N, C-alpha and C positions, 0 to 999 in steps of 0.2 A: 119517245121520245118524240118534241115539236118540232114537225117537219119543216111549217111554217117558218121557223124562225131560221132554219139552218139551207143552205146550199146543197142539191139531193147526195152528191158526191162526201161531202160532211157528214151526213144523216147517215149512208148507207155504210160508211165508215166505221163508224161508231156503233152502228146498232150490229154489224159484224163482229166488232171485236168486244164490245162490251154488254151488249142487248140491252137490257134498260137503263135507262139514268138512275143515279142516285138522288134522294130526297134535296140536298144544297145545290145538287144540279137544274132540278125541275125547276127550283127556285129562284136560284140567281140568273141563269138563262134569260128570261122575258125581261127583268131589270136592268140588265150590263147591255143586251140588244137595244133596250130602248134609250140606252145613253146615259142613266142615271147614276152617279158613284153607288158603288155596293159593297157592303161588310159580309165576310161570307165567315160565319164560326159554327166549325163541325168538327168533329174528331179525326183524327187522324186515320189514315186511310179510307175518308169516305170520296175522294175524287175532285176534291174543291179546288186541288193545281189546275186540272183539267178544267173545272168547269170555265174558271179564267179565261185559260188560255185557247179552250174550242172558240168561244165567242169572236176572240180576235183574228184567230185563223182560220176562221168561215169569214170574216169582214175581206179578208188577205184574198183568198179562192176567189169570192166574187169579182176582186177589182182586177185578178189576172184573166178571169171569163171575160170579163168587159174590155181589157186591155189596156186598162187605167193605172196598173201594178205600175208604181215608180219604183227606182233604186233610191228607197230613203224608209229610214227608220220609224215604223208607225207604234211599235209597240217596246215599253222599254219595263223588263222586270226585276225588281229591287229585292235581293234576299241578304238575309243579316250574316249567313257564312257562306263562304268564298265555295267551300264543297258544296252545302247546297245548289250554288249557281250553276258548276260543274254538271252535278247530276240533273237537275233541271234541261240543261241543255242536250245532256246525252237523252232524255226521255221525251223529248219534243222531234226525235229524228222517226221514230215509228208513228206517231201521227201523221207526221208532215209527209212520210213515204209513202204510207198506205193511204193517205188522201190522194197525192200524185197518182198510185196506181186505179185508185175507181175513177178518176178522170180519165185516163187511157182508156180503161173499158170503155166507159160510155161514150169515146170518139169525142171527149173536150177537150179544151185547149189545156195544155199542163200547166200547173201554176209551180213554179219557182220561188218557194218561200225559204229566204236565206235566214240562218239563228247564229250569232257568235257571243262568247263569253268575253266580258272586259273586269279583268278585276287585275288586282295588284301582279298576280303571278303569270297576265297574260305578255307573250315576247313581244319586245317592240316591233318587229317584222308584221305581228299581226293587229298589233294598235295601228299601223301606218296603212295597213293592206283596209281596215276595217274604215278607215277617213275614207280612200280611195272609191269603193263600193259598198257602200252602207247597208251593214244585215236588216230586213224587216224586222226582226227580232232582237232587240238587245238583252243581254242576259247578265244582271253586274250587282254591284255590292252599293250600300249605301256610300262607303269612302271613295268607291269609284266613280259612282253619279257626280258624287261633289265636285273632285277631279275634272268629270268632262264639261258639269255646267262653268269651269272657269276656264278651260283652253279654250282658244279659238274655232278649233277642230272639231272638238267635242260639242262647244254650242250649235255650230253649223249641222252636226249630226242630229243633236237630241232637237231640233228646232221644227221638227215635221212629226213629232211624236203624238198619237192619238189617245194612248191608252197606257196606264200607268198601274202596272200589277207589284202590288208590297206583301209579298209573302213573308208567315210566322211574324208578322208584327205586332204581336205581344211579347218577343223575344227582345224587341229595344223602345217598347212604350214607357218601361219604366225608369230608365237609365239616358245620360245625357245622350247617346247614340240616336236614341228617340228624337229628342229637341234638333238634334245637327241633322236628321233626314227630314224632319217637318219641314224648316227652312229650306233646306234642298228641292222639295216637293214645292214650294210655293215658288220658290227661282226658277224651276223646271215649267210650273205652267204660265209664268208669268214671259218667257222667253216663247213658249208656243202660242201663247195670245197674239203678241207683237210680232213674230214672225208669219202669222196669217196676212198679216196687209192690213192697210185703215181701209182699203176702199171693199173689202170683203167683211161676212161676217165671222167675229174673232173665234177660232177655234179654241173650245174648250176642252181640257184635258181630263176624261174619265179615271175615277179613280177605283181600283179594286183593292183590296184589303182581305188577306188571308189569313184565319188563325185557328188553331186547336182549341184554345182554352185562355178566355178572357174575361177581365172582369171591372169594372162594370162596361156592358159591350155597347153603350152607348157613348161613354167617354173614351173609346177607341177608335168609334166612328168620328167624333169630334176629333180626334189627332190625325186621322187619315184624309177629312175633307176641309179642314183650315176653318179659319173664323168666318172669311168669306162665303163659307156654305153651312155655318149655324143660324138657326133663326135666336130673336132676343131673346125668347123662353130656354134657349140651351138645346133647342132639339134640333141635330144634324139633318141636313138635305142627303141625306143616304139610306140605300134601302139595306134594310139590317136583314141578313137569311141567318138566322139564329137558329140552328139544327141540333145545338144543345150538345155539352160535350160529355152527358151521359152514354153509356154503352156500357153492354153487357163485358164485366171482369172477372178472370178467375184469378185472385188474390191469394196472399197466405203470407204466414209470418215462419221464419223459419228461426229455432234456437237450439245451441248446440246441446249434447247431450250433458255438459257437466254445465252447473248454475251458474248465471251471468252476475260479476259482481260488478264494482264501482269502473274498473279497466280489465278489459280484458285480457289473461296470460296468454302468454307463446303458444302453450298445449292446447289452448282453447282454441286458437287459431288456427292449428292444423284440423280441428274436427271440422272447423270452418270449409276449410279446403277442401276436405275430404268430402263433405256432403255436396259441396259444390259441385265437383267432381262428378259425382253421382247422379248430381242432376243433368248434367253436361250430358252424361254417358245416354241417359233415357232422352234426348230429345239432339232432333238432326242441327239444328243450328242455336247457340245461345249467347246473348247480348249479358255483358255483367257491366252494371256501372258503379262505379264509386266517386268519391264527391272533391279527392285530390287525384292528382297525377302521379305522387309517389305514391301512393297506395296501389294504384291501378298498376305499376311497375311491380309492387313487390306479388299482388296476387297473381299478374303475367306470370312472374318468375314461377311462384310456388305449383300453380295449375301444367306451366310447360314441364316439369318434374314430374307429376303423374299422367299426365294427355302425351306429352311429345311435345318440342318445340314448334315440330311443322303445324301443329292441329290447333296452338292458340299465340295472339298477340294482342299487343296494345295498341288503343288510337286515344289520342289526346294533341292538345293543341301547340305543345311544345315539340311534336313530330313535325319532321318537314314534310311539304305537301305530298311529294311523290310517296313517301311511306304509308301516309294515311290512305291516298287512293289506292294503293296496292294492297294496305290491310281491306280497306271497304272492297276491292275486287274478289279477294280472296273469299271472303267473305259471303260475297255473292255467287260466287262459281261452287257453293259448296267444299273448299278445301279447308276452310277452317271450322271447330267444332264450338269454339268461342271466341270471342271477342270482346277485351276488357276495355271500357272507355269512362269515360268525362260525359263532359254537355256537351264535347263534342258531336258527340253524335246523338245528341238529344233530339233533335229537331228534324225534320222528315229527309232525310238522305236516304236514295235509294238504296238499300244493301241485302234485296232480297228478302226470301221469306225468312223469318225470325221465328222461331217456335216458342222460346222460355227468353223472360226480360230476368235477372236476379240483380238487385239492389243490394249493396252492402253496406247497411248503417241508414238511418235515415235522410229523408232526402231534403229535409227541415223546411218541404215547401210541396204543396197538396198538386198545384199545376205541374210542378217538376215529374212528380211521380207519377202522373197523367199520362205527361208528356211520354216519359221514358218507358211505363209500360206499355202503352201506345206502339212502341216500334212491334212489338209480338202483334200475331194476329192483322198482320198491315194489308188487310185486303178486307173488301164489303164484307164476307160472310165468316171472316174469322173472329175468333174468340181472344183478346188478348190475355195473356198470361203472364203475370209476375211472382215473385217471391221476394219478400225484403228480407234481409237476415240483419236481428238486433246482435251487437257487439255489446251492451253494456245494460243495466238495471235501467236506467233513465231513457236510454233510447229504445227498451222493449215498449216502455210506456208511451213514449211518442209514438213509435210503429203502430201501435194499436189505436190510439189516437188517429194519426193519416189514413187507416183504414175506417175507422168511424167517420171523418169528415168526408171521405170518398162514397160512403154509403149514404149519407144527408144529401149527396149533390152540393156541396160545398167547393168555393174555387179562392184564392188568394185574390184581393183586392190591386188592383193595379194604382201607381202612385206616382201621376207624370211627372214629372221636376218642373217649378214654376221658374220661367224666363232666364237658365243659365246665363250669364252674363261672358260665361269664358268664350261658351259657343257663338253668342252673339258677335262678341269681338273678331272672330275667327271666318265668320261668314259675311261680316262686312268687308274685311279685307279680301274676301274673297270675290264678293260683287262687284265692289270697285276695281278691283284689277281687270276683271270681263271688260267693262265700261264705264262711261263718267255716270255719276248719279245724282239727282237732288237732293238733299237731305228728307225732305217729308216725303217724295214716294219712297226713299228706299227704308225708313220709319215704317208707313203704312205694310212695305212690303213684309218686314219682321214682325210684323203685327198680326200677320192674314197665317203666321204658324200656330197652331192653336198653344202650345207651351208659351207662346211671347203674346196672347192674348193680351195679357196686362200689364205688358210693358210701357212706362211711363217716359214721355220723352223726353225729362230733366235724365232717366238714367241712359236713356240713347245717346243722349249729347254728351254725356259724361265718359261714355265708350267712346265716341266718335273725337273726344279731345283726347284721351290718353293714346288711341291710335294716331292720332294727328302730329301729337306734341314729344310720344315716346317719354321715357325716364332719366331720369340722372344718374350716371356712375362716376367712377372714377375715373373714366375714358371718354367722359363725354356723355352727350343724350344719344339713348340707345332706343329701339324698339317705334319708331315712326312710319309707319305702313303710307299714312295718307297725305294727302294737302287739300285742304281745308281753305276753301272761300268762302268766309263767313257773312262776307257782302252779299254775293249771291247766292248763295247755299247750295252750294255745288262741294261735290267728291268727287276726287279720282286718285288713282296709286299711285304709287312713290316707283320709281325704277327699284325693282328686285322683288316688291312686293306679290307680283304674283305667284316667282318663282319659290317664295315661302308658303305662298297657300296652296301652290300642288302640290310641295314635299311635306309639308308638314299637317296635311288637313285629317279631319278625323276626331271622334272624341274619344277613343282609345287609349287610354294614357299609357305614357311609355313606361314599360318597365326595364330595371336593369339586368337583363338575361345576355346570356352569350352563347353565341353561333357555335352548333358543334361538328366541327366540318371533317370529313374522312381524309385520311392522306392516304395516296397521292393524286387520289382520284377529282378530291377540290369536292364531293357531295356533301350538300347538307343533310345530316343525319336528324337535328335540330336544333332546341336550345336549352338550357340549364340558367337556374338563378344565379347572378352575379355572386352572392357569399360563395354558392356551392362551388364554384370556378373558381373562387379568389383561396377555399381555402385546401384546395386539392392540391397532388401534385404530381410532376411527371413520372408515368411506369404504375398511376392508382388504376383502377379498373371500375367502372360503373356499368350501371345496366340504361339503356335509352332502346324504348322500341322492342323489348322483348331481343334486343342483343347486346353481347358485353363490348365493350372499347375499352380499348389500355389509350391514358393519355400519354402524348409526346412531349407537348408543348402547349403552353398558356399563353396568350397572347394577348392584348388591348382587346377586348370583345369579342375572343375567339380562343375555342378548345380545341388544338389540335390533336384527333384519334387516330388510332389504327384499331382494326378488327382482332379482337382479344382471345377470338376462337372458344367462346363458351368458358371463360376462366370464371371463377365466381366473383361476382362483381358485390358494389356497395349501390346506394339508389342513391341518386340524388334530391334535391328537395326544392320545392317551387314555394317560396312565402305568400301569405296572405289568400288562399285557396277556399277554403272552406267556409259553404253559405251560412247565415245566420236564418233562426226557424221565423217563418211569416207570422203577421198578427194571428191570420185567420187559424193556422195551424196551433199555437199557442193557446187560442181560446178552444180548440178541441182537447188540449192535453189537461187542460183546466174545468173543462166539463167531464171529463170522464175520470179525473180525481176525484172528484164532486160526486160522481154517480157509487163509483166505490166506496168510498169515504159513507155514504148515508145508507147503502146498504150493509154493510158491516157496522154500523150503528144500529140498526134495525134488526139483522138476522144476523149471518153468520158467515166465516169464511167458504164454507161448500155452495153457499148460492150465490156469492159474490163470484166465484170461480164459473159457475155454470150460464148466470148471466152474462159473464164475456164470451165463452166459451157461445152460447147460442146467439149472440148479437152479432158479435164479430168473427164467429168462423174460426178460432184460436183452437191452438192445440193444448191438451190438457197441460204440458208443463206451461207452455207459456201464459196460460192463462193463471195457474197456480204461483207461477214467480211475480206477477205484478200485482197480484191481489196479496202475497205474501210481502212483497216488498214495501206497498202502500198501506197495510195494515202493522209493519214495524213503524212506519214514518209516523202513522196517526196516532198510535201507544205512545210514542217519543215525545211528539209535540202537543198533543193532546186534540189537532184538528191539522188535516190536509190541507196545506196552502194551495190557493186557487186564485183566480185573479179579481175574485170578491172578497180573497182571505190573505193577508201577508202575515208571515210571522218572523218574527227577528229573534233569532236565537245567537246564545254567545257560549263559548267553552274555553278551556285553558287547555294548552297545549303541555308535553313531556318536558319543556322548557320554562313554561310559567309565564308565554305570554297569551295575550288574551284576543281570543280573534271573533271577528261578529258575521255572521251568517244571516242575510235577509234571504226568506225563501219567498220568490216570487216569479212565477210560470209565464213572465209575458215575452220571453227571447229573449238572446243576446244584444238584439238590435237596440232596444230599449235598456235594458239591465247595463249594459255599459256605460249610455248616457246617465244613466240614473245610477252606477257606481262611481263616473266622474265625478258629478255632481256633489256627493257624499263625499268621496276622498278630500276635494276642496273643503267643503265645510269642517270635516275633521281636521285636517291641516289648519284649518285658522283657528277653532274652537284649542287646540291644544297646542299649535306652534311646534309639530315637528311634521316630517314627511313620513310615511306609510304605505303599504304594498297595498294596490287593491285588485281585485279580478273579478270578472262575469261570467255566468254560463247562460245556458238556455233557461233555468230555473232557478237561478241564484244569485247574489251578488256576495261576497267574502272580501272583508277588510280585517287585514292583520295588525291590529291595536300596539303589539307590544306590553310588558309587565308593568307599566306604572301608571296607567290611566284606567279610572271607573268611571262609571256614569249609571244612572236609571236606565234599564235598558228601554223603557218605553221613551225615554225621550229622542230615542234613534229616528222617530217619526216626524218629530220636532224640527228636525237640523234642516230640514228643504220644506219651502213654502211655494204654493203654484205662483204665486205675486213675482218670486224673485229667483226662481230654479230655472229659468232661462238665462238669465245674467250671470249667475253662478255657472250654469254649463259652460257659456261662452268662454269664461276666464279659464274653468277647467281645460278644456278644449287648447287654449293658447298653449299652454304648457304642455301639452300631450305631444309625444313624437306624432301622432297622427296628423294634428295640424299640418308639422313640414312637410309629412308624404301628400297630403292632398291640396297645398297650398301650389308644389312643384308642380302637381298633374294639372291643376287649374292655368298655373302662369304659363305651362307647356303648350296647353289648349289656346290660351290666348297669342301663344305666339310671341309669349315677350322674352323667351330666354337665344331667340335666332338673329335679331337684328344686330 
């Protein structure tokens, strides 16, 4: 450990606790101590969180030793998950207590360093106490940071910050939460600079980003530091500590004894549950990941029947915070043999030692798979162990491609949204609610956030005009939040704007979920989808959190329940959960198809099976099923569809209706767009409505019995010059547009005035 960088008590505690530092710690500490923005990219369990915190703690200890440590917040830690925030706060207790003990042992002055969590779950009494006696280290979420920046008390609290730590930055980088956080970081930086006073050197907020998986790493660094710290050639003024995402992994694919089909039958699912049970019994603790909350509840139910309800439970975002925290505690304390989770446990929450991770179905993402498997062996010397269960033939091919991509060291590319105007509108209202702004100053502040680097003044002015004039309804004009002094170029908030900003902030869209409330205690159990709630009846029993609940009454926004004491339940559902396959994984699928096709063309089945077993470590059954499935497709189509070879196929069903299949392994995100545009073209050409669907590997159009055309014309229906316009028209007619429009309008606070 570099002793010259740390206070002797800090260095002594670290060496006694950990011995030697990890590579990310050795490389990051000099950069952070030098006051440089730093991005640490390292595998889960490599100590990157402590790398960021220990430098900040060292600074606080030195201030305490010099008698200059004030009651002010100096370190702000932002986590995308409330559970991760609580976890980090708990994990700070040990180093702080250990360092204080080391100070006492050396006869040095004590350092009382306080930490506090501020999230949406923080009680009002704790929030008030925080403002009276600020913590030195504030742990929060992007949404709570935004609220603090908008309130007077929160701004006073944050104005003394010197270090900003953003954990798991990749988790928000590719959606509007990242754009929202980027503006909040610029608002915090501006607040700290101005609070340092005109007569002294302007205080610069040091930004430290942490992530396990990200690509391209330079783009994430630019998101972290903002345009003010990016050179003209795009180079970020940020020290990038890239310890790589590569790590020795123990990976494998599990297939049931029965051959996989297009859809898994119920009896084959029983084989999956039995194999899961075997693996769980062979290990002390197991995490089982699924892609949907409904599947998590179903698997929990079946594993409970085999292992006992007290040894298994579920963990997902629709469970109440208290239920999730209790599940995490039970797993960490060794009370659970298995925890069945969705992405709610994907990030680095401390859940103790996990021996095995099982993934049911493909993660649809390379990064998500690495993140989930990395939850096992979650310590420096540990080897993460993961088993992925394929549930269909197509999924088996995708799972094999996933392992191939991991072995090639590939990662999904992050695509940061470009200047989302709904986020801009929300942040303008929040900024002007806190203080009056000049138009140009506010415009330049927003431009400093990396996603808004290309924001044009005309776009900014149009958003300001919308916020100042509102919009017309049958009840008059609504949605006016700003007073706009066009003569002097000043912006200030109208009455009620701050209340709107702090109660409706954030980029997470509002979904129509009903709260599940236990009677008579009034405890929150979790949430269910609105459609499930309104379709249910009093007296029905459903499962949530591996417990059965009987519905007593359904009110507006609430489902009142009582304990059903283990009665057989139905399973609730939530809409829009399953992820789409990433572009990088889609390319890996196409690459695997092409490789198998080449071997089958040049050699034989046995060679192809042996090749897959040798290169990907597949079992004989898994390799044989992949080769046999792709061989049948090759024989039927004459070629295997890849991203270089797209195949159009049509067939007639038993009713005489014609169906068109476009085999294109580009992933459902691209295929849905392509399918919408194709459907629009067909509807215009034949003047009738048809059904269309898209999967990860194909587009299916149901054309009916009366329409015929040369099959090769399919590829002439769309042209690159006009495809965008056709797609826009198709989306305007799709249900997707109404949902997304409501989300965007809600984020822009257009429904609340």
